[in-house]
C-alpha positions as CSV (number, residue, x, y, z in Angstrom):
1,M,53.0,35.3,61.7
2,A,49.4,35.3,60.2
3,Q,50.2,36.0,57.0
4,D,53.1,33.4,56.8
5,S,51.4,31.0,57.8
6,L,48.2,31.5,55.7
7,R,50.3,31.6,52.9
8,R,52.1,28.1,53.5
9,L,48.7,26.6,54.4
10,A,47.8,28.1,50.8
11,G,50.8,26.2,49.4
12,E,50.2,23.0,50.8
13,L,46.3,23.2,49.5
14,K,47.7,24.0,45.7
15,R,50.3,20.9,45.6
16,F,47.6,19.0,47.2
17,I,44.9,19.6,44.6
18,A,47.1,19.7,41.9
19,N,47.6,15.9,42.1
20,Q,44.6,14.6,42.2
21,E,41.4,14.5,39.7
22,E,39.2,17.5,40.0
23,D,36.3,15.2,40.3
24,E,36.8,13.7,43.1
25,F,36.0,16.9,45.6
26,I,32.8,17.4,44.6
27,L,31.6,17.2,47.9
28,T,28.0,18.0,47.4
29,A,27.4,15.7,44.5
30,A,29.2,13.0,45.2
31,P,29.6,12.5,49.1
32,Q,30.3,9.0,49.4
33,R,33.2,8.8,46.5
34,A,35.3,11.8,48.1
35,A,34.8,9.8,51.2
36,A,36.4,6.9,49.5
37,V,39.6,8.9,48.4
38,L,39.8,10.4,52.0
39,P,42.9,9.1,53.6
40,S,42.5,6.3,56.1
41,N,45.0,7.0,58.1
42,P,43.9,10.9,59.2
43,A,46.9,13.2,59.6
44,P,47.4,14.8,62.8
45,Q,45.4,17.7,63.6
46,A,46.8,20.8,62.1
47,E,47.5,23.6,64.4
48,P,44.6,26.5,64.3
49,L,44.5,29.2,61.5
50,P,45.7,32.4,62.5
51,K,42.5,34.8,62.1
52,M,43.0,37.3,59.2
53,P,43.7,40.7,60.0
54,E,40.4,42.5,59.1
55,G,40.6,44.5,56.0
56,E,43.2,42.3,54.5
57,T,42.3,39.4,51.9
58,L,44.3,36.0,50.6
59,T,44.1,35.1,46.9
60,V,45.1,31.8,45.9
61,E,45.3,30.6,42.1
62,F,45.3,26.9,41.2
63,T,46.3,25.3,38.3
64,R,43.7,23.0,37.2
65,K,44.9,19.7,36.0
66,P,43.6,18.6,32.7
67,K,42.1,15.3,32.8
68,S,43.5,12.7,30.4
69,I,41.4,11.6,27.8
70,I,41.5,8.5,26.9
71,P,39.6,7.1,24.0
72,P,37.1,4.6,23.9
73,P,38.1,1.0,22.8
74,E,36.7,0.4,19.4
75,V,33.6,-1.8,19.5
76,A,33.2,-4.4,16.5
77,V,29.7,-4.0,15.2
78,Q,27.9,-7.4,14.7
79,P,25.7,-7.1,11.2
80,S,22.3,-8.4,12.1
81,A,20.9,-11.9,10.8
82,E,19.0,-9.9,8.4
83,A,21.7,-7.6,7.1
84,A,24.1,-10.4,7.1
85,Q,21.2,-13.0,4.6
86,P,22.6,-12.1,0.8
87,A,19.5,-10.3,-0.8
88,D,19.3,-12.7,-3.0
89,T,17.5,-15.1,-0.5
90,Q,14.2,-13.1,0.0
91,E,12.2,-12.8,-2.6
92,T,10.4,-9.6,-2.9
93,L,8.6,-8.8,-5.5
94,P,7.0,-4.8,-5.1
95,G,3.8,-5.2,-8.1
96,S,3.0,-1.4,-7.1
97,L,6.2,-0.2,-8.1
98,M,6.2,-2.5,-11.2
99,T,5.6,-0.4,-14.5
100,T,3.3,-2.0,-16.7
101,A,5.8,-3.7,-18.9
102,E,7.8,-5.4,-15.7
103,K,4.3,-6.7,-14.6
104,T,3.6,-7.9,-18.2
105,A,7.3,-9.6,-18.5
106,A,6.9,-11.0,-15.1
107,L,3.4,-12.2,-15.7
108,A,4.7,-14.0,-19.0
109,E,7.7,-15.4,-17.3
110,L,5.6,-17.2,-14.9
111,A,3.1,-18.5,-16.9
112,E,6.3,-20.3,-19.2
113,T,6.7,-22.2,-15.8
114,I,2.9,-22.8,-14.9
115,K,3.2,-24.7,-18.6
116,S,5.9,-26.8,-18.0
117,C,5.4,-27.5,-14.7
118,T,4.5,-31.1,-13.2
119,R,5.4,-30.8,-9.4
120,C,1.8,-32.8,-9.1
121,P,-0.1,-35.7,-11.0
122,L,-2.5,-32.6,-12.8
123,G,0.3,-31.5,-15.2
124,S,0.5,-35.0,-17.2
125,S,-2.9,-35.5,-17.3
126,R,-4.0,-31.9,-18.2
127,L,-4.3,-31.0,-22.1
128,N,-3.0,-27.3,-21.1
129,A,-2.4,-25.5,-18.5
130,V,-4.5,-22.0,-17.7
131,P,-1.6,-19.1,-16.1
132,G,-4.4,-16.8,-16.0
133,E,-5.5,-13.3,-18.1
134,G,-6.3,-9.8,-18.1
135,N,-5.6,-6.1,-16.9
136,V,-1.8,-6.6,-15.2
137,D,-2.6,-3.4,-13.8
138,A,-6.1,-4.5,-12.5
139,D,-7.4,-2.7,-9.1
140,L,-10.2,-6.4,-9.1
141,M,-8.9,-10.0,-9.2
142,F,-10.8,-12.9,-9.6
143,V,-9.6,-16.3,-8.9
144,G,-11.7,-19.7,-8.9
145,E,-10.9,-22.9,-8.1
146,G,-9.3,-24.8,-11.0
147,P,-9.5,-25.4,-14.9
148,G,-12.7,-26.7,-16.3
149,F,-13.3,-29.1,-19.5
150,D,-13.2,-26.3,-21.7
151,E,-10.7,-23.9,-19.8
152,D,-8.6,-27.2,-21.0
153,R,-9.0,-27.3,-24.3
154,Q,-8.2,-23.6,-24.6
155,G,-5.9,-23.4,-22.4
156,R,-8.3,-19.9,-20.7
157,P,-9.8,-19.7,-17.5
158,F,-13.7,-19.1,-17.3
159,V,-14.7,-19.8,-21.1
160,G,-17.2,-22.0,-20.4
161,R,-20.8,-21.8,-19.3
162,A,-19.5,-20.7,-15.7
163,G,-17.1,-18.0,-17.6
164,Q,-20.1,-16.6,-19.4
165,L,-22.0,-16.1,-16.5
166,L,-18.5,-14.1,-14.8
167,D,-18.6,-12.1,-17.6
168,K,-22.1,-10.6,-16.9
169,M,-21.4,-10.6,-13.4
170,I,-18.2,-8.4,-14.0
171,A,-20.2,-6.2,-17.1
172,A,-23.6,-5.8,-14.4
173,M,-20.2,-4.2,-12.1
174,G,-19.9,-1.6,-14.7
175,L,-16.2,-3.0,-16.0
176,K,-15.3,-5.1,-18.5
177,R,-13.4,-8.7,-18.7
178,E,-10.3,-7.1,-20.0
179,Q,-10.5,-4.4,-17.1
180,V,-9.8,-7.4,-14.6
181,F,-7.5,-10.3,-13.7
182,I,-9.2,-14.1,-13.8
183,A,-7.4,-16.7,-12.1
184,N,-7.5,-20.1,-10.6
185,I,-5.7,-21.7,-7.4
186,A,-5.0,-25.0,-9.8
187,K,-3.4,-24.2,-13.0
188,C,-4.6,-27.7,-14.6
189,H,-7.7,-29.4,-14.5
190,P,-8.4,-32.1,-12.1
191,M,-10.2,-34.6,-13.1
192,T,-12.1,-37.7,-11.4
193,D,-10.8,-39.4,-14.5
194,P,-7.4,-38.6,-15.4
195,L,-7.3,-40.9,-17.8
196,H,-10.2,-39.8,-19.7
197,P,-9.4,-36.1,-20.2
198,E,-12.6,-36.0,-23.4
199,K,-15.1,-36.9,-21.2
200,H,-17.6,-34.2,-20.3
201,G,-18.6,-34.0,-16.8
202,N,-15.1,-35.4,-15.8
203,D,-14.6,-31.9,-13.1
204,R,-13.7,-32.3,-9.5
205,A,-12.2,-29.4,-7.2
206,P,-8.2,-29.7,-5.7
207,N,-7.3,-31.2,-3.5
208,A,-5.3,-30.4,-0.7
209,A,-2.4,-31.4,-1.8
210,E,-2.6,-30.1,-5.5
211,I,-3.2,-26.5,-4.2
212,A,-0.2,-26.4,-1.9
213,C,1.9,-27.0,-4.8
214,C,-0.1,-24.9,-7.1
215,R,-0.3,-22.1,-4.5
216,K,3.0,-20.4,-4.9
217,Y,2.2,-19.9,-8.6
218,I,-1.4,-17.5,-7.2
219,E,0.7,-15.8,-4.7
220,K,2.9,-14.6,-6.8
221,Q,0.5,-13.1,-9.7
222,I,-1.3,-11.4,-6.8
223,S,2.0,-10.1,-5.2
224,I,3.0,-9.4,-9.0
225,I,-0.5,-7.6,-10.5
226,C,-1.1,-5.8,-7.0
227,P,-4.6,-6.0,-7.0
228,K,-7.1,-3.6,-4.8
229,Y,-9.2,-6.1,-4.0
230,V,-9.6,-10.3,-4.6
231,V,-12.1,-12.0,-5.0
232,A,-12.4,-15.6,-4.5
233,L,-14.9,-17.4,-6.1
234,G,-16.1,-20.6,-4.0
235,G,-15.3,-22.1,-0.6
236,V,-12.6,-23.6,-2.4
237,S,-10.4,-20.3,-3.5
238,A,-11.7,-18.8,0.0
239,K,-10.6,-21.0,1.9
240,A,-7.0,-21.2,0.4
241,L,-6.4,-17.2,0.4
242,I,-8.8,-17.2,3.7
243,S,-6.4,-17.9,7.0
244,D,-9.9,-19.0,8.0
245,A,-11.1,-22.4,7.8
246,K,-14.7,-21.6,8.3
247,S,-17.6,-22.5,5.8
248,L,-18.1,-20.4,2.6
249,G,-21.4,-18.9,4.5
250,A,-19.5,-17.8,7.2
251,L,-16.9,-15.9,5.1
252,R,-18.8,-14.2,3.1
253,G,-20.2,-10.7,3.9
254,K,-17.2,-9.1,4.9
255,F,-13.7,-8.3,4.1
256,Y,-10.5,-10.1,5.0
257,D,-6.8,-8.6,4.9
258,L,-5.1,-11.1,2.3
259,R,-2.3,-13.1,3.7
260,L,0.6,-14.8,1.1
261,D,2.9,-17.2,2.1
262,S,5.5,-17.5,-0.2
263,V,5.8,-13.8,-1.5
264,Q,5.3,-10.2,0.0
265,R,3.0,-8.1,-0.7
266,P,3.6,-4.8,-2.0
267,R,0.7,-3.3,-0.2
268,P,-2.3,-4.4,1.5
269,V,-4.7,-6.3,-0.9
270,K,-8.0,-7.5,0.7
271,I,-10.4,-10.3,-0.2
272,L,-13.9,-11.2,-0.6
273,A,-15.8,-14.4,-0.8
274,T,-18.3,-15.4,-3.0
275,F,-20.3,-18.0,-4.7
276,H,-18.3,-20.1,-8.1
277,P,-20.4,-19.4,-11.0
278,A,-20.6,-22.9,-11.4
279,A,-22.7,-23.3,-8.2
280,L,-24.9,-20.3,-9.2
281,L,-25.8,-22.4,-12.1
282,R,-26.8,-25.1,-10.3
283,N,-28.2,-23.1,-7.9
284,P,-30.0,-19.1,-9.5
285,G,-31.4,-18.6,-6.0
286,W,-28.0,-17.5,-4.9
287,K,-27.7,-15.2,-7.4
288,K,-29.2,-12.7,-5.4
289,D,-26.7,-13.2,-2.1
290,A,-23.3,-13.0,-5.2
291,W,-24.9,-9.9,-5.9
292,I,-25.1,-8.4,-2.8
293,D,-21.5,-9.6,-2.2
294,L,-20.3,-8.0,-5.9
295,Q,-22.1,-4.6,-4.3
296,M,-19.7,-4.4,-1.7
297,V,-16.7,-4.7,-3.7
298,M,-18.0,-2.3,-6.0
299,A,-18.3,0.1,-3.1
300,E,-14.9,0.0,-2.3
301,L,-13.7,0.8,-5.5
302,G,-16.1,3.5,-6.5
303,L,-17.9,1.5,-9.4
304,K,-22.3,2.3,-10.0
305,G,-22.7,-0.3,-11.9
306,A,-23.6,-0.9,-15.7
307,A,-26.0,1.7,-16.7
308,K,-29.4,0.1,-17.2
């Protein structure tokens, strides 16, 4: 009698479990969920289970009902704004990865664009645009403010008296002019009297509007050449390239991380501000301070200076 009752109870339990989800009976892990599947109206209390005779065991085999596997719904992946943007709208000039020939071609193409530029009034009063010149693979780049009388006639940067002094400064560092790249913020001659370009002493610093028009050119040159260091010659170029509106005296004596607005930097570029050679001609006493600035760059590049 006892064994028949146990077998009957085991059969009912087996049928009940077969119709339920397996995870709904993990009482110790989720007691609240297990309670939720209990019937709201409890069944009448069953009669007490008969005791199992000593020495006998009852084995009940259960067949697990496999869970139905429902594949997750497909989720449409929306492309990011950056990925959705056409690649040609993002200008990147990885100068550090360009070959010498590629740099030369890119700078030549840019020079032709500069020579035909009329974005500001300087384009109509100049004799020659002055893009810049030098070693396209240079580790060091000098950037002045704008071409003067002699540069306007030759189409080359720093060829007048200030240029001759710059050549001596470069030589004192242990380099040659051909080993560096030289350019200006403004690519055309800023004049106090544009109607008389033949006059000497007709030079002035470029104004903010002229710098804004030319800024993309110098930034693109820096990006293509990808120098390790840039020396800003004078307060005009220093303030234009260093994101800190201070006087030249306040900017000198430390390196800054060069930030470019119109192009991406292929690698970090450091910039240092010092006096313009034209200012050193007017104030020879500043040459000592300028030499201290150049020695900072020499130490970074491992230059020992000209042999005595």
